[in-house]
C-alpha positions in Angstrom: -5.1 -2.7 -20.8 -6.1 0.9 -20.6 -8.4 1.8 -17.8 -10.2 5.0 -16.8 -9.3 5.2 -13.2 -10.8 8.7 -12.6 -14.2 8.9 -11.0 -16.5 11.8 -10.1 -18.1 9.8 -7.4 -17.7 11.1 -3.9 -18.6 7.8 -2.2 -21.1 9.5 0.0 -24.5 11.2 -0.1 -26.0 14.1 1.8 -29.1 13.0 3.8 -31.4 15.2 6.0 -31.1 14.5 9.7 -32.2 15.9 13.0 -29.5 16.3 15.6 -30.6 16.0 19.2 -28.4 17.4 22.0 -29.8 18.0 25.4 -33.1 19.9 25.0 -32.3 21.3 21.5 -33.1 19.8 18.1 -31.4 20.9 14.9 -32.5 20.1 11.4 -29.4 19.7 9.2 -27.8 17.3 6.8 -25.2 14.5 7.2 -22.8 12.8 4.8 -23.5 9.1 4.7 -21.3 6.5 3.0 -22.7 4.9 -0.1 -23.3 1.1 -0.2 -24.5 -0.3 -3.5 -24.7 -3.8 -5.1 -21.9 -4.3 -7.7 -22.1 -7.4 -10.0 -18.8 -8.9 -11.1 -19.2 -10.5 -14.6 -16.4 -12.5 -16.0 -16.4 -13.1 -19.8 -20.2 -12.7 -19.8 -20.9 -14.9 -16.8 -22.0 -13.4 -13.5 -19.8 -14.5 -10.7 -20.6 -12.5 -7.6 -22.6 -9.5 -6.3 -20.7 -7.5 -3.7 -21.9 -4.5 -1.6 -19.4 -1.8 -2.3 -18.8 1.9 -2.0 -18.9 3.1 -5.7 -15.4 4.4 -6.0 -12.2 2.8 -7.5 -14.4 0.1 -9.1 -11.9 -0.9 -11.8 -9.1 -1.4 -9.3 -11.7 -3.2 -7.1 -12.4 -5.7 -9.9 -8.7 -6.2 -10.6 -8.0 -6.8 -6.9 -11.0 -9.1 -6.4 -9.9 -11.3 -9.3 -6.3 -11.5 -7.9 -7.1 -12.0 -4.2 -9.8 -14.6 -4.8 -7.4 -16.6 -7.0 -9.6 -16.2 -10.1 -6.6 -15.1 -12.2 -2.9 -15.8 -11.5 -1.6 -12.3 -12.5 -2.8 -9.0 -13.6 -1.8 -9.6 -17.2 -4.5 -12.4 -17.4 -7.1 -9.6 -17.3 -7.6 -8.0 -20.7 -10.3 -5.4 -20.0 -12.5 -4.0 -17.2 -15.6 -2.0 -18.0 -17.9 -0.4 -15.4 -21.6 0.0 -16.2 -23.8 2.2 -14.0 -27.5 1.4 -13.5 -30.1 3.2 -11.5 -29.1 1.8 -8.1 -26.4 -0.6 -8.9 -23.2 -1.2 -10.9 -22.0 -4.0 -13.2 -18.4 -4.6 -13.9 -17.6 -6.6 -17.1 -14.1 -8.3 -16.7 -12.5 -10.0 -19.7 -10.0 -12.6 -18.7 -7.7 -15.1 -20.5 -9.4 -18.2 -21.8 -7.4 -20.6 -19.6 -8.4 -18.7 -16.5 -12.0 -18.6 -17.6 -12.0 -22.4 -18.1 -10.9 -22.8 -14.5 -13.5 -20.3 -13.3 -16.3 -22.3 -15.0 -15.0 -25.5 -13.4 -15.2 -23.8 -10.0 -18.7 -22.6 -10.7 -19.8 -26.2 -11.6 -18.4 -27.5 -8.3 -20.5 -25.0 -6.5 -23.7 -25.6 -8.4 -26.8 -26.7 -6.6 -25.8 -25.4 -3.2 -28.8 -24.9 -0.8 -27.3 -22.1 1.4 -24.9 -19.2 1.0 -22.3 -20.8 3.3 -18.9 -19.1 3.8 -18.0 -16.7 1.0 -20.5 -18.5 -1.3 -19.0 -22.0 -0.7 -21.1 -24.8 0.6 -18.5 -27.6 1.0 -15.7 -27.4 3.6 -13.5 -29.1 1.0 -13.8 -26.1 -1.3 -12.4 -23.7 1.3 -8.8 -22.7 0.5 -7.3 -22.6 4.0 -3.9 -24.1 3.3 -1.8 -21.4 1.6 1.7 -22.0 0.2 4.6 -20.1 1.8 4.9 -16.6 0.4 8.0 -15.7 -1.7 9.1 -12.6 0.3 11.9 -11.7 2.7 11.0 -10.5 6.2 10.5 -6.8 6.4 11.6 -5.7 9.8 14.7 -6.3 11.9 14.1 -6.6 15.7 13.2 -3.2 17.2 12.1 -1.6 13.8 8.6 -3.0 13.8 7.2 -0.8 16.5 8.6 2.4 14.9 7.1 1.5 11.5 3.7 0.8 13.1 3.7 4.0 15.1 4.6 5.9 11.9 1.6 4.5 10.0 -0.8 5.0 12.9 0.2 8.7 13.0 -0.2 9.2 9.2 -3.3 7.1 8.4 -6.0 9.7 9.4 -4.5 12.2 7.0 -5.3 9.9 4.1 -8.9 8.9 5.1 -11.0 11.5 3.4 -14.1 9.3 3.4 -13.8 8.6 7.1 -13.5 12.3 7.9 -16.6 12.9 5.7 -18.8 10.1 7.0 -17.2 8.3 9.9 -18.3 4.9 8.5 -15.6 3.3 6.3 -12.7 0.9 6.5 -9.2 1.8 5.1 -6.5 -0.3 3.6 -3.1 1.4 3.5 0.0 0.3 1.5 3.2 1.2 3.4 6.9 0.9 2.7 9.2 -0.9 5.1 9.8 2.2 7.1 6.1 2.8 7.7 5.5 5.6 5.2 1.9 5.5 3.9 2.1 5.4 0.1 -1.6 4.8 -0.8 -4.9 4.4 1.0 -8.2 2.9 -0.3 -11.5 3.2 1.6 -14.7 1.3 1.4 -17.8 0.3 3.5 -16.3 -3.2 3.6 -12.8 -4.1 4.8 -12.4 -6.8 2.2 -13.4 -4.4 -0.6 -10.9 -1.8 0.7 -8.1 -4.4 0.5 -9.2 -5.5 -3.0 -9.2 -1.9 -4.2 -5.7 -1.3 -2.7 -4.3 -4.5 -4.3 -5.9 -3.6 -7.6 -4.2 -0.2 -7.7 -0.9 -1.8 -6.7 -1.2 -4.4 -9.5 -2.1 -1.8 -12.1 0.9 0.3 -11.0 3.3 -2.6 -11.2 4.2 -2.4 -7.5 6.3 -5.3 -6.0 4.1 -6.2 -3.1 6.9 -8.2 -1.5 8.6 -4.9 -0.5 6.0 -3.3 1.8 3.0 -4.2 4.0 -0.7 -3.6 4.4 -2.2 -1.7 7.4 -6.0 -2.2 7.9 -8.3 -0.1 10.1 -10.2 -3.2 11.1 -9.8 -6.6 12.8 -7.7 -9.3 11.1 -10.0 -11.9 9.6 -8.8 -15.0 7.8 -10.1 -13.6 4.5 -7.7 -10.6 4.7 -4.7 -12.8 5.5 -5.6 -15.2 2.7 -5.9 -12.4 0.2 -2.5 -11.0 1.4 -0.9 -14.5 1.0 -2.0 -14.8 -2.6 -0.1 -11.6 -3.5 3.1 -12.4 -1.5 2.5 -9.5 1.0 4.9 -10.2 3.9 3.1 -8.4 6.7 -0.5 -7.5 7.6 -1.1 -5.0 10.4 -4.5 -4.2 11.9 -5.9 -1.8 14.4 -8.2 -4.4 16.0 -7.9 -8.0 17.1 -7.1 -11.1 14.9 -9.1 -14.3 14.8 -7.5 -17.7 15.5 -7.8 -18.7 11.9 -6.2 -15.5 10.7 -3.2 -16.3 13.0 -3.0 -19.9 11.8 -3.1 -19.0 8.1 -0.5 -16.2 8.6 1.8 -18.7 10.3 1.4 -21.3 7.5 2.0 -18.7 4.8 4.9 -17.0 6.5 3.1 -13.7 6.9 3.9 -11.5 9.9 0.6 -10.7 11.6 0.5 -7.7 13.9 -2.7 -6.4 15.6 -3.9 -3.9 18.1 -1.6 -1.4 16.3 -2.3 1.9 18.1 0.1 4.8 18.7 3.3 3.3 20.1 2.1 -0.2 20.8 1.2 -3.4 18.9 0.9 -7.2 19.4 2.8 -9.5 17.1 1.1 -12.9 16.6 3.4 -14.7 14.1 
């Protein structure tokens, strides 16, 4: 599959503002992060509409399909085509016939729902909250974790171009075992940032068992569940985790570390 991963999109727009400080008013402009609806269409059938920053949309589609369990591996995706409309985008994803059959069965099980529910699922039975154990070795020996986290915390800001421009995005960073930041993806949504990151890693053939993800957000159960599907052995976040995130990380065998700031962190699993 050949993809055009280059984009001329900045991810933000210039908007006129008035800055108030004390008794003075200044008319100027501000860079504001873009948020647009993006429709994900699998083999001609619309599956979801997400609110996304319009950059890295092909890796986003790849990552979304993998982290949501819609395909088992990247090779099950044959083509990804992005179409831009006036105020929205549509991504056409062509997947293997066997995966498409399973996707249609999932859609039938969700048909007729009366409310949006959690992640578009109405029935509690349809929630995938029991992950299998990941197939990855532990990353850090005792004493090395704090050094790796501190290393990432010191580097992350250098890679957050959209955050510097707008002050309004989440970042997902891929790090090696020593805490070196190898790639960062940014988006208005933390889940989208992680999907974009995982999409890039899958397209590059990266073994995700050999590094960890650092998020500039809290640790929600969705982030941990996405990491578990890709055998990522550790998720580190700047803010707090939820109880369900901790429970799923423990079941999956993922090391969950939160409140990662400067030289301190809290290990929950």
